[in-house]
Structure formats: C-alpha cells, structure tokens
C-alpha positions as CSV (number, residue, x, y, z in Angstrom):
1,M,56.6,119.0,14.2
2,D,53.8,121.1,15.3
3,A,51.6,121.2,18.1
4,D,48.7,119.7,17.1
5,T,51.4,116.2,16.0
6,L,53.0,116.6,18.6
7,R,49.7,116.2,21.0
8,S,48.0,113.7,18.6
9,L,50.5,110.9,18.7
10,Q,50.9,111.3,22.5
11,A,47.0,111.2,22.5
12,P,46.2,108.1,22.9
13,L,49.9,107.2,24.3
14,K,48.6,109.1,26.8
15,D,45.2,107.5,27.2
16,R,46.5,104.3,27.3
17,Y,48.7,104.9,30.3
18,R,45.4,106.8,32.1
19,H,43.5,103.6,31.8
20,A,46.3,101.2,32.3
21,P,48.7,102.9,34.6
22,D,50.5,99.5,34.4
23,S,51.0,99.4,30.8
24,A,53.3,103.2,31.5
25,R,55.9,101.5,33.3
26,I,59.3,101.0,31.6
27,T,62.7,99.6,32.4
28,L,65.7,101.5,30.9
29,R,68.8,99.4,29.9
30,A,72.5,100.4,29.5
31,Q,74.9,97.6,29.5
32,G,78.5,97.8,29.0
33,R,82.3,95.8,29.1
34,V,85.5,96.9,30.5
35,G,88.0,96.4,27.5
36,E,91.7,97.6,27.4
37,G,93.8,99.5,29.0
38,L,90.7,100.7,32.2
39,T,88.0,101.8,29.6
40,C,84.2,100.1,30.0
41,N,82.5,100.1,25.9
42,V,78.5,100.4,26.2
43,E,76.6,99.8,23.5
44,T,74.0,102.9,22.6
45,A,70.8,102.9,20.6
46,R,73.8,104.9,17.2
47,A,77.5,103.1,18.8
48,L,79.8,101.8,21.3
49,V,81.1,104.1,23.0
50,E,84.2,103.6,24.6
51,A,84.7,105.3,28.6
52,G,87.7,106.0,30.2
53,L,89.8,107.7,33.2
54,H,89.5,111.4,32.7
55,P,93.1,112.3,32.0
56,G,92.0,114.3,35.7
57,T,91.9,110.5,37.4
58,G,94.8,109.6,35.0
59,G,93.3,107.7,31.6
60,S,94.9,109.0,28.6
61,G,92.1,111.0,27.0
62,H,90.9,109.2,24.6
63,G,87.8,107.7,26.5
64,A,84.7,109.4,26.8
65,C,84.4,110.3,29.7
66,S,81.7,109.2,31.7
67,G,81.2,112.5,33.4
68,D,80.8,114.2,30.1
69,M,78.8,111.6,28.9
70,L,76.5,112.1,32.5
71,L,75.9,116.1,31.2
72,Q,75.8,115.5,27.1
73,A,72.8,112.7,28.8
74,L,71.2,116.5,30.3
75,V,72.3,118.4,27.6
76,A,70.4,115.3,25.4
77,C,67.4,115.1,27.7
78,A,67.0,119.1,28.1
79,G,67.2,120.2,24.5
80,V,64.6,117.2,23.2
81,T,62.7,118.0,26.3
82,L,62.7,122.0,25.4
83,G,61.8,121.1,22.6
84,A,58.6,119.3,23.1
85,V,57.3,121.6,25.5
86,A,57.6,124.6,23.3
87,T,56.2,122.6,20.1
88,A,53.4,122.1,22.9
89,L,52.6,125.6,24.1
90,G,53.1,127.8,20.3
91,I,56.4,128.7,21.0
92,E,59.5,128.8,18.0
93,L,62.8,129.3,18.8
94,T,64.6,129.8,16.2
95,D,68.1,128.6,18.2
96,A,68.1,127.2,21.5
97,R,71.3,126.0,22.2
98,I,71.2,124.2,26.0
99,E,74.8,124.1,27.8
100,A,76.5,121.9,31.2
101,E,78.7,122.6,33.3
102,G,79.6,120.6,36.2
103,D,82.1,121.0,39.3
104,L,84.4,118.0,40.6
105,D,87.6,116.9,42.7
106,F,88.8,114.4,42.2
107,R,90.9,114.8,44.7
108,G,87.4,112.1,46.5
109,T,87.2,110.1,43.4
110,L,90.9,109.0,44.3
111,G,90.1,109.0,47.9
112,L,92.9,111.6,49.0
113,A,90.9,113.0,51.4
114,K,87.2,111.5,53.3
115,D,85.9,114.9,53.1
116,V,85.4,115.2,49.6
117,A,82.6,114.1,47.9
118,V,83.2,111.5,45.3
119,G,81.1,113.5,41.6
120,F,79.4,116.6,40.9
121,E,79.8,119.5,44.0
122,R,77.2,121.2,40.9
123,I,75.9,121.2,38.2
124,R,74.9,124.4,36.2
125,L,72.3,124.2,33.1
126,C,71.9,127.1,30.8
127,F,69.2,127.2,28.2
128,V,70.4,129.6,25.4
129,L,67.4,130.6,23.4
130,D,66.5,133.3,20.9
131,T,63.8,133.3,20.3
132,D,60.6,136.0,20.4
133,A,58.8,135.0,23.3
134,S,57.1,137.1,26.4
135,D,58.9,136.7,29.9
136,A,56.1,135.5,31.0
137,Q,56.5,132.4,28.1
138,L,59.3,132.4,28.5
139,E,59.5,131.5,32.3
140,T,56.7,128.3,31.8
141,L,58.8,127.0,29.3
142,L,62.1,126.9,30.8
143,R,59.6,126.1,34.2
144,L,58.3,122.9,32.0
145,T,61.6,121.7,30.7
146,E,63.0,121.4,34.3
147,R,59.8,119.0,35.3
148,Y,59.1,117.2,32.6
149,C,62.7,116.5,31.5
150,V,63.9,112.7,33.3
151,V,67.2,113.7,33.1
152,Y,67.8,116.5,34.9
153,Q,64.5,114.9,37.8
154,T,66.7,112.0,38.3
155,L,69.5,114.2,39.3
156,A,67.5,116.9,40.9
157,N,66.0,113.8,42.9
158,P,67.8,110.8,42.8
159,P,65.9,107.4,42.9
160,A,66.8,104.0,45.5
161,L,70.0,102.8,43.9
162,E,70.9,99.6,44.5
163,V,74.3,97.5,43.6
164,Q,74.0,93.6,42.2
165,R,76.8,90.9,41.8
166,K,76.4,88.5,38.8
167,G,77.7,85.3,38.1
168,M,79.2,84.6,35.4
169,T,79.5,80.9,33.3
170,R,82.6,80.1,31.9
C-alpha cells in the first residue's frame, strides 16, 4: 500500500468523524469462558485461544499466558501503526521487527509480598528497522507510532477501569 491509497481509504472516515464525532466512538469487546484445569478460553477474530497460568504461578505452560498476550497485543498494534505511519510519511521499510519485553515479580500476583506490584513493573518496546530513512525521519516515525498506537497509549495512560458482576441464569 502507498500513501495515496492509505489517504483515500482514511479520507471518508476522517470526514465522517469530523462532521459526526459520535460516529467515531465504538466499543470493542472481548469474551472468554473459564475452561478446564485453570484455563480461560478467549474467542479472537481468528481462533479460540486457551489462556492459562504462567508456569511461574503454577500453570502447565500449555495455555497462552495473559502477560504474553498483552505484550503480543502491544507488538501487533505498534507494528500495524508503524507500517501505517511509515506509509503515510513515504518511508520505505525494508524490514521492521518489533520486540516487547516486560518485567514481572510473581511474588505480587501470588500474594507473597504486599509491597510488590501485581503486574508488569516495566515494559520495553524496541523497533529494529532496516531502512534508508534519515535519523530525523526515524525520530518522526517513532514519535508518531507511539502517539497513535492504541495499545501503547492505553498502557501509558491507563483508562478508568471498573469491574462489574452480572448474574447468570441457568
């Protein structure tokens, strides 16, 4: 895809959103169901993913670790955003690899130390790019990728989060 094609795809959407801002508001949903042996089955657009405890917390390692899935979502979003921004800026990427690493201390999630956070303490996102772009172009590319990556921005600026309980009928 080139920049003109991308612009032509996005132009009617941007126009609609400018004139009807409420049409730009959507709600994304994810759903899962508790499965066998400390797993949760999550439906994705492509397949059913069985998530389970990380071996470091007692899991078998056969299910997808939700921490890995969070990092994978970050990599996926950053990669798609990077590609779109590069296209819009006319930057050719011969190759681009996106890597994410996150540090956890399982003492927090296992309730062993109240002073240890439950969740990632630090996440590192790295772009390994093969391109002829200048340093200035790459700085702009990464700045805009960071700015427009939904998952990155959600992690960097956490939204209000609420938990609800709904009853089930039998």
